[in-house]
N, C-alpha and C positions, 0 to 999 in steps of 0.2 A: 504493500501501499505505497501509495508517494504521500510524502507531506509539504508536496510545492504548493505554496500560494502565491497567489498574480501579485505582482505589485502594488497594483491599484486598490488592494483587498488587507494588506497588509496592516497588522496590530498598530504599529509603530505610527502609521500614515497619520495625520492629520486631517479630517473632511471636516468640514464647516457644516453645525447644526445647530437649529434654534429648538430651545426649550420654552413651552408655556407655560407659566402657573397663574392659577385664580388667586387674586391680590394684589397689592402692590409691594414690594420690598424697598425699604430703604438705603439709604447710601451706606449705613453701615456696614452693607453684606457687600459691596463693591471690592473687600480685601478676600471676603471668604466665596465669592467665584471669579476668582483671577483669572484674566485674559478671556472674561467674557463678557461683551456688552449688556447691560441692563436698560432695556427700555418699558418705561411705563407706559401700558395704554389709556385711551380713555375709558376702555369698555371698563378696567379695574385690574387686567390681568397685568403680568409685566413676562416681556419677554427678556430672554437671555440669550444669546448669541456671539458664536466663534468658533475658532477651527479649535478642535479636542481632539486625541486619540480614542480608543475606544477605553481603554480602562481610565482615560479621565472624562470621558461621558457616564464612565458607570457611577463616579466617584459624586461627578455635580449633581446626578440621580438619586442618591444617598441623602445630598443635600436638602436637599427638596425636600423627600422624606423625612428628616430629622428637624425641620421646620414647619411641618405638618400643613402644609400648604398642599391643597388640591394640584395633579400633576393635569395638566388639559392634551398637551401631545406635544412630541418628540419628533421633529423633522430633520432628512435631512437636506441639506441645501446645495451644496456643492462640495466635490471633490479635489 
């Protein structure tokens, strides 16, 4: 069985993701979500956007869980 991976799907590659959560994050969370842009939306949601690898993505999702804020969506924007 081969363990070859396509370089476009390598776990170390950063891909731009958008993580949308219900509620607004205050500016104090900027350091906690380092590397992501925090955009407060008019509808009360927060949009986190930035290039992350798979390990970092899972880490950010754990942080959202730990905040107790409902996760609305995770979208891959571009590679």
